[in-house]
C-alpha positions in Angstrom: -28.8 -29.8 -11.5 -29.6 -31.4 -8.1 -26.7 -31.1 -5.6 -25.4 -34.6 -4.8 -23.3 -33.7 -1.8 -20.0 -33.7 -3.6 -17.9 -30.5 -3.9 -14.4 -29.7 -5.0 -12.3 -26.6 -4.4 -9.9 -26.1 -7.3 -6.9 -23.9 -6.3 -5.9 -21.8 -9.3 -5.0 -18.5 -7.8 -1.2 -18.7 -7.4 1.6 -16.9 -9.2 3.0 -20.0 -10.8 6.3 -18.3 -10.2 8.5 -21.5 -10.2 6.8 -22.7 -13.5 7.3 -19.3 -15.2 3.9 -19.5 -16.9 0.3 -20.0 -15.8 -0.1 -23.7 -14.7 -3.8 -23.6 -15.3 -3.2 -23.0 -19.0 -0.5 -25.6 -19.6 -1.5 -27.9 -22.5 -2.6 -31.3 -21.1 -4.3 -34.1 -23.2 -4.9 -31.5 -25.9 -6.6 -28.9 -23.8 -5.6 -26.4 -21.0 -4.8 -28.2 -17.8 -7.7 -26.5 -15.9 -10.2 -27.7 -18.5 -8.9 -31.2 -18.2 -9.4 -31.0 -14.5 -12.9 -29.7 -14.7 -13.9 -32.3 -17.3 -12.6 -35.2 -15.2 -14.4 -33.8 -12.2 -17.7 -33.6 -14.1 -17.2 -37.2 -15.3 -16.8 -38.2 -11.7 -20.2 -36.6 -11.0 -18.8 -33.9 -8.8 -21.5 -31.3 -9.4 -20.3 -28.4 -7.3 -16.9 -27.3 -8.7 -15.5 -24.1 -7.1 -12.5 -22.6 -8.9 -10.6 -20.1 -6.8 -8.9 -17.5 -9.0 -6.4 -14.8 -8.2 -3.3 -14.0 -10.3 -4.2 -13.5 -14.0 -7.8 -14.4 -13.1 -9.3 -13.0 -16.3 -7.1 -15.1 -18.5 -8.1 -18.3 -16.7 -11.8 -17.3 -16.4 -12.0 -16.9 -20.2 -11.0 -20.5 -20.6 -13.6 -21.9 -18.2 -16.5 -19.6 -18.4 -18.6 -22.0 -20.5 -18.4 -24.8 -17.9 -20.9 -25.2 -15.2 -18.6 -24.1 -12.4 -18.6 -21.5 -9.7 -15.7 -19.0 -9.7 -14.6 -17.0 -6.7 -11.8 -14.4 -6.6 -9.2 -14.5 -3.8 -8.0 -10.9 -3.5 -5.3 -12.1 -1.1 -3.8 -14.8 -3.3 -0.3 -13.6 -2.5 -0.8 -14.9 1.0 -0.6 -18.5 -0.1 -2.6 -21.6 -0.6 -4.5 -21.5 2.7 -6.1 -18.2 1.8 -7.5 -19.8 -1.4 -8.7 -22.8 0.6 -10.6 -20.5 3.0 -12.1 -18.6 0.1 -13.3 -21.8 -1.6 -14.6 -23.4 1.5 -16.7 -20.3 2.2 -18.6 -21.1 -1.1 -19.1 -24.8 -0.5 -22.7 -25.9 -0.1 -23.7 -26.3 3.5 -25.0 -29.8 2.8 -21.7 -31.0 1.5 -21.0 -34.6 2.4 -17.6 -34.7 0.7 -15.1 -31.9 -0.2 -12.1 -32.4 -2.4 -9.2 -29.9 -2.2 -7.4 -30.0 -5.6 -4.5 -28.0 -6.9 -4.8 -27.0 -10.5 -1.3 -28.4 -11.3 -2.2 -31.9 -10.0 -4.4 -33.6 -12.7 -6.2 -36.8 -11.6 -8.5 -39.2 -13.5 -12.2 -39.3 -13.0 -12.0 -43.0 -12.0 -9.8 -42.1 -9.0 -12.1 -39.3 -8.0 -15.0 -41.7 -8.1 -13.1 -44.3 -6.1 -12.3 -41.8 -3.4 -15.8 -40.5 -3.2 -17.2 -44.1 -2.9 -14.7 -44.9 -0.2 -15.7 -41.9 1.9 -19.4 -42.6 1.5 -19.1 -46.3 2.4 -17.0 -45.8 5.6 -16.9 -43.7 8.7 -13.7 -42.0 7.6 -13.0 -38.3 8.0 -10.8 -38.1 4.9 -9.4 -40.0 2.0 -5.9 -39.8 0.6 -5.0 -41.8 -2.5 -1.9 -44.0 -2.5 0.1 -45.4 -5.5 2.8 -48.0 -4.9 3.2 -46.9 -1.3 3.4 -43.2 -2.1 0.7 -40.8 -0.9 -0.8 -38.5 -3.6 -3.6 -36.1 -4.2 -6.1 -34.7 -4.1 -7.3 -35.0 -0.5 -11.0 -35.7 0.1 -12.5 -34.4 3.4 -15.7 -35.3 5.0 -18.3 -32.5 4.8 -18.3 -32.1 8.6 -14.8 -30.6 8.2 -16.0 -27.6 6.1 -15.5 -25.3 9.1 -11.9 -26.5 9.6 -11.2 -25.8 5.9 -12.7 -22.3 6.3 -10.3 -21.6 9.2 -7.1 -23.2 7.7 -4.0 -21.1 8.1 -0.4 -21.4 6.7 1.2 -20.7 10.1 -0.6 -23.8 11.6 0.5 -26.1 8.8 -2.6 -25.7 6.6 -4.2 -29.0 5.6 -1.6 -31.0 7.4 -3.0 -29.7 10.7 -6.6 -30.8 9.8 -5.3 -34.3 8.8 -3.2 -34.4 12.0 -6.2 -33.6 14.2 -8.1 -36.4 12.5 -5.3 -38.9 12.6 -6.7 -42.4 12.9 -9.8 -41.5 11.0 -8.1 -41.0 7.6 -8.3 -43.7 5.0 -5.3 -44.3 2.7 -6.9 -45.7 -0.5 -4.6 -47.7 -2.8 -5.3 -46.8 -6.4 -3.9 -48.0 -9.8 -3.3 -44.4 -10.9 0.2 -43.0 -11.1 -1.2 -39.5 -11.9 -2.0 -39.0 -8.2 1.8 -38.3 -7.8 1.9 -35.6 -10.5 2.8 -32.1 -9.4 3.9 -29.5 -11.9 5.8 -27.1 -9.7 8.7 -26.4 -12.1 9.2 -26.7 -15.9 11.2 -29.9 -15.5 8.3 -31.6 -13.7 6.0 -30.8 -16.6 8.4 -31.4 -19.4 9.5 -34.8 -18.0 5.8 -35.9 -17.8 5.1 -34.7 -21.3 8.1 -36.9 -22.5 6.6 -39.9 -20.8 8.2 -39.8 -17.3 6.5 -39.5 -13.9 
C-alpha cells in the first residue's frame, strides 16, 4: 500500500483503572472497541495506523494482529499518556502530512475523520479539532510538521495542550454533525450510559 501522508497514533497502553476492565476490548457495535476504531480509520483511508500497547499488550494484540496496523510497545506506559504519544510519534512516517492522536476509548466515525483530514489538507492550519454543538471533541489532528513536537511531548508541560497553545491562532475548530466526538469512556457509567442510548 502506498503511503498517502495520513497517520494515526492510537493510544491503547493505559491501565484502564477507572473503567475496571480493558477499554480496548469493550464491546462496541458488535466488536471490540479497538477493532471498531481501526475499521473506521481504514474506511477513512488512513493507511498508517500505529497502535501503542502497554498494559495487557498481548490480550489486545491478539485481537488486532490480523489488521494491517503497526504495533509498538510502550515499556513506560505507567508514566502516562505523553509517554505513549512519544512512542507512537517516533514510528510515524517521516513524510506524514497529517497525524491524528486518538485515544482507544474515544470512538469516532470514518466520515468525521475524513472531514478533518480534508480540512487540514485544504487550509494552512496547523491542527484540526472537531466541534459538536459548541463543544470541542476528539481526536485532534496535527499537521505533519508537528511530528517533532509530538515526539517531545511531556506530562509536566501540559502534553498536547502545550502544542495547541503554541500554535494558537493556527488551529481550526471544525463543526461536525457527529455527537460521537464527545464520547469518552473513562468510567463504567460513561460506557453504560452510552450503551443505553445516552451521550
